[in-house]
KEKE-3310 file (N, C-alpha, C; in steps of 0.2 Angstrom, whole numbers, plus 5000, padded with zeros to 4 digits):
npx = (5615:5629:5645:5662:5672:5685:5683:5676:5686:5695:5688:5686:5699:5703:5694:5698:5711:5707:5701:5712:5721:5713:5714:5727:5730:5723:5709:5710:5724:5727:5719:5727:5739:5734:5730:5743:5749:5741:5744:5757:5755:5747:5756:5766:5758:5755:5768:5773:5778:5773:5783:5788:5792:5785:5769:5760:5755:5763:5775:5772:5769:5782:5789:5782:5784:5798:5800:5794:5802:5814:5811:5808:5821:5828:5822:5827:5819:5818:5826:5820:5807:5808:5811:5802)
npy = (5452:5458:5452:5455:5449:5447:5447:5435:5426:5427:5422:5409:5405:5406:5396:5385:5384:5382:5369:5361:5363:5356:5344:5339:5343:5341:5350:5353:5354:5365:5374:5374:5379:5392:5397:5397:5407:5418:5419:5423:5436:5441:5442:5450:5462:5464:5467:5477:5494:5511:5518:5511:5510:5502:5494:5482:5472:5472:5469:5456:5449:5449:5441:5429:5426:5425:5414:5404:5404:5400:5387:5382:5382:5374:5362:5360:5366:5378:5380:5372:5378:5391:5409:5414)
npz = (4205:4197:4191:4186:4173:4177:4191:4192:4187:4198:4208:4204:4204:4218:4223:4217:4222:4236:4235:4230:4241:4251:4246:4249:4262:4278:4284:4298:4300:4292:4299:4311:4306:4303:4316:4322:4314:4318:4331:4330:4325:4335:4346:4341:4340:4353:4358:4351:4349:4350:4344:4334:4316:4307:4305:4315:4307:4296:4301:4307:4295:4289:4298:4297:4283:4283:4291:4283:4272:4277:4281:4269:4263:4272:4268:4256:4245:4239:4228:4218:4217:4215:4221:4235)
capx = (5622:5634:5652:5666:5676:5691:5681:5675:5692:5698:5684:5687:5706:5702:5690:5702:5716:5705:5700:5719:5723:5710:5716:5733:5731:5717:5706:5713:5731:5726:5717:5733:5743:5731:5731:5750:5750:5737:5748:5763:5752:5745:5762:5769:5754:5756:5775:5775:5778:5771:5788:5790:5790:5781:5763:5760:5753:5769:5780:5770:5770:5789:5791:5780:5788:5805:5800:5792:5808:5819:5809:5809:5828:5830:5819:5829:5814:5818:5829:5815:5801:5809:5811:5796)
capy = (5455:5457:5451:5455:5443:5447:5444:5428:5422:5427:5418:5402:5403:5405:5390:5379:5383:5379:5362:5358:5363:5351:5337:5337:5344:5341:5356:5354:5356:5372:5378:5375:5384:5399:5398:5399:5414:5423:5419:5428:5443:5444:5443:5456:5468:5465:5469:5483:5500:5516:5521:5507:5512:5497:5492:5475:5467:5471:5465:5449:5446:5448:5435:5422:5425:5423:5407:5400:5404:5396:5380:5379:5381:5368:5356:5360:5367:5385:5380:5369:5382:5398:5413:5416)
capz = (4206:4191:4192:4180:4171:4182:4198:4191:4187:4204:4212:4202:4206:4225:4225:4215:4227:4242:4234:4230:4248:4255:4244:4251:4269:4281:4287:4305:4299:4289:4305:4315:4303:4304:4323:4323:4311:4322:4337:4329:4325:4342:4350:4338:4342:4360:4360:4347:4353:4346:4340:4328:4310:4304:4309:4317:4301:4291:4305:4308:4289:4288:4302:4294:4277:4284:4293:4278:4267:4281:4281:4262:4262:4275:4264:4249:4240:4236:4221:4213:4216:4214:4227:4238)
cpx = (5626:5641:5656:5669:5682:5689:5679:5681:5696:5694:5685:5694:5706:5699:5694:5708:5713:5704:5707:5722:5720:5712:5722:5734:5724:5715:5709:5720:5731:5724:5723:5737:5740:5731:5738:5751:5747:5741:5754:5760:5750:5751:5766:5765:5755:5763:5777:5774:5775:5776:5790:5787:5785:5775:5764:5759:5759:5774:5779:5771:5777:5791:5789:5783:5795:5805:5799:5799:5813:5817:5810:5817:5830:5827:5822:5824:5814:5821:5824:5809:5802:5809:5804:5797)
cpy = (5453:5456:5452:5449:5442:5444:5437:5423:5422:5422:5410:5400:5402:5398:5384:5378:5380:5371:5358:5358:5357:5344:5335:5338:5345:5348:5358:5356:5363:5376:5379:5380:5391:5401:5401:5406:5419:5424:5424:5435:5445:5446:5449:5462:5469:5468:5475:5489:5506:5519:5517:5510:5508:5495:5485:5470:5466:5467:5458:5445:5444:5442:5429:5421:5422:5416:5402:5399:5400:5389:5378:5378:5375:5361:5356:5362:5373:5384:5377:5374:5389:5402:5415:5422)
cpz = (4200:4194:4186:4179:4175:4189:4197:4191:4194:4209:4211:4205:4214:4227:4223:4220:4234:4241:4234:4237:4252:4253:4247:4259:4272:4283:4294:4304:4297:4295:4310:4313:4304:4311:4324:4320:4315:4328:4336:4328:4331:4346:4347:4340:4349:4362:4356:4351:4348:4342:4334:4321:4306:4308:4310:4311:4297:4295:4305:4301:4287:4292:4299:4288:4278:4287:4288:4273:4271:4281:4274:4261:4266:4272:4257:4243:4237:4229:4216:4212:4216:4221:4229:4242)
residu = (MET:LYS:ILE:THR:LYS:ARG:GLN:LEU:LYS:ARG:ILE:ILE:LYS:GLU:GLU:LYS:SER:LYS:LEU:LEU:ASN:GLU:GLN:TYR:VAL:SER:GLN:SER:VAL:LEU:GLU:ASN:LEU:ASN:ASP:ALA:MET:GLN:ALA:VAL:TYR:ASN:GLU:VAL:ALA:ARG:ASN:ALA:SER:MET:ASP:ASP:ASP:GLU:ASP:PRO:GLU:THR:ILE:ALA:THR:GLY:ILE:VAL:ASN:ASP:GLU:VAL:GLN:GLY:TRP:MET:ASP:SER:MET:GLY:MET:ARG:GLY:ALA:HIS:GLY:ASP:TYR)
# end
């Protein structure tokens, strides 16, 4: 199987990110975060009506992003790390 240079760079970037995450945060904490995000999606999907203009994925992503931004603001981190 051949891969392009772009694909290789993306793979390396993803693996580097995984290693850095594991260095600072245990796998169980990352799994808890993943479970929480999945719970947000599940609740949005359960409560979404067919009349909603946005799909559950978009709504859940917005909720998670808003919460992360709020947390960063509360920690005084957004100024140091830019807008997310």
